C-alpha positions in Angstrom: 62.3 48.7 129.0 64.8 48.4 131.8 68.4 47.6 131.1 70.9 47.1 133.9 74.6 46.8 133.7 77.5 47.0 136.0 79.5 48.7 133.2 79.4 52.3 132.0 77.7 52.9 128.6 81.1 53.9 127.2 82.3 50.4 127.8 79.3 48.8 125.9 80.9 49.3 122.5 83.6 46.7 123.3 80.9 44.1 123.9 79.6 44.2 120.3 81.2 42.6 117.3 80.1 45.4 115.0 81.2 48.8 116.2 78.7 50.7 113.9 75.7 48.7 115.1 77.0 49.0 118.7 77.2 52.8 118.4 73.7 53.0 116.9 72.2 50.9 119.7 74.0 52.7 122.5 73.0 56.1 121.0 69.3 55.1 120.9 69.4 53.8 124.5 71.2 56.9 125.8 69.0 59.4 123.9 65.9 58.8 125.9 67.3 57.0 129.0 67.5 57.8 132.6 70.6 56.8 134.5 70.3 55.6 138.0 73.6 55.1 139.7 73.3 53.1 142.8 76.2 53.4 145.2 76.7 51.8 148.6 77.2 48.4 150.2 76.2 45.4 148.1 73.2 43.3 149.4 75.2 40.2 148.4 77.6 40.7 151.3 74.7 41.2 153.7 72.8 38.1 152.6 75.9 35.9 152.4 75.6 33.1 155.0 78.1 33.0 157.8 79.9 30.0 159.0 80.1 29.3 162.7 83.4 27.6 163.3 82.4 26.2 166.7 79.2 24.6 165.4 79.2 20.9 164.3 79.2 20.1 160.6 75.8 19.8 159.0 74.5 16.3 158.2 73.5 17.3 154.6 74.2 20.2 152.3 72.0 23.2 152.5 69.3 23.3 149.8 68.1 26.4 148.1 64.4 27.0 148.6 62.5 26.5 145.3 60.2 29.3 144.3 57.5 29.2 141.7 58.6 31.4 138.8 55.4 33.4 138.8 55.4 33.9 142.6 56.1 37.5 143.6 56.9 36.9 147.2 59.2 34.5 149.0 57.9 32.4 151.8 59.8 32.7 155.0 60.2 29.8 157.5 
């Protein structure tokens, strides 16, 4: 099982309504878990489209490419 979060496990307790159940769940996750902390530049900033101010406005809004949910690779144009 892979669980990802942008919060430290110490902050998870505040996300649950019942503190006792939260503590039990977090204990079980942390007991046999491996922590991978990824630091560095976000890919979101690199993939964000840029706007060319000197270019003319587009005729239609940009549409996101539809990908079949079971497809593992994206097709590139």
